[in-house]
N, C-alpha and C positions, 0 to 999 in steps of 0.2 A: 932515194930521190922521189919527191912527190911533185907531179905536174898535173895540169888540168886533165882529169879523166884517167890518169895513169899513176901507178905507184910501183917503184922497184926499190926494195930494201934488201940488202944482203944479210944473211944470217950471221949473228955474232955469238959469243959465248952465252949471252943471256937474252938475246932477242931473236925472234923467228925471221926467216925469209918471208917477205911479203910481196906478192904480185897482184896488181889490180889493173885491169884494162876494161874500161866501160864499154868500149867498142867491141871487144872480144867476149864480153860477158863472163869474165873470170875474176874471182877473188880467191887468193890462196895464201894461207899461212902455214909454214912448216918449220919445225925445229923447236928449240926451247923458248919458253916465255916466262922470264922472271926478271924483267928490267928493274933497276933500282927505283926508278920513278915511272910506274906503268902509265899514269895519265899523260906524261910528257911523250911517251912513245905512241900510245894508242889514240889520243884525242885528235891529232892531225889526220891520222888514217881514217878514223870514223867520220870526221868532217868531210873528207874527200869522197869516201865511199857513199855517203848519204846524199851526195849531189846527183846520184844516178837518176835518170829520167824514167819515171814509172811507165811511160808509154813507149820506151825504146824497144826495138824488136829483139826477140830471142830471150832465152832463159839464162838468168844469172846463176852460174855454178859457183858455190862457195865451198872450198875445200879447206877443212881445218885438220891439220896433221901435227899436233903439238906433241913433243916428246916429254916436256914438263910444262905445267901450267900453274903459275902461282895464283893465290887467291885474288890478288889485285888484278892480274891479267884476266883471270876468269870472269871477274865482275865486269870488266870493260868489254870483253868479247861478247858476253851476254847482252850488255847494253847496246852494242853495235847490232846484234841480231834482232833485238827488239825494234830498233830504228829501221832496219831493213824490212822487218815484218810489216811496218806501217807503209813502206813503199810497195810491198807486195799487195797489200790491201787496196792500193791505188791502181793496181793493174800489172805490175811487173812480175813476171813468172820467175820463181827461184827454186833452187834445190841446194840444201846443205848436205855435204858429205863429211861425216865425222870419222876420222881414221884413228884407230887405236891398235896397240899390240895385244894379241890374244891373252897374254899373261897379265896385262895391266888393267886390273879390275877397277881401279880408281878412275882411270881415263874413260873406261867404258861406262861407268856410273855417271860421270860428268856428261857424257854424250846423251845418255838416257834422260838425265835431268833436263837438258836443253830441249830434247825432243818432246818431253811431256809438257813443257811450259810454253812452247812456241807452236804456232800454226803453220810455219813454213814447212814445206816438204823436207823431210829429214831422213837421211840414211846413215845407219851405223855401219862402218866398213872395217872389218877385222883385217889387219895386215898379216 
């Protein structure tokens, strides 16, 4: 469910759980992400998340904990982070926490790629 300033989507077989609360400064994705139509899943989320006020108090914590990330999902998650980065440049403090399993080198590499291409504070967090 997506409402003004909040998103609550339960995890399914091919889509992650998504939690967003602008007032609580949290954005969290967890679980698999390989929806049949990634833009249909992600674009409404990106549109809502990018409404965040750059002058709102507190630091937005973005937790990304994907068990699987398709190339289409990866592209849209990166697009979302680029848009959030622009909000950060306008004054909103942010931190991205990228979670990965220690044995999952591909997911660790994805996180490192995001980190090197974005100016948002970025932490790689091994589970």
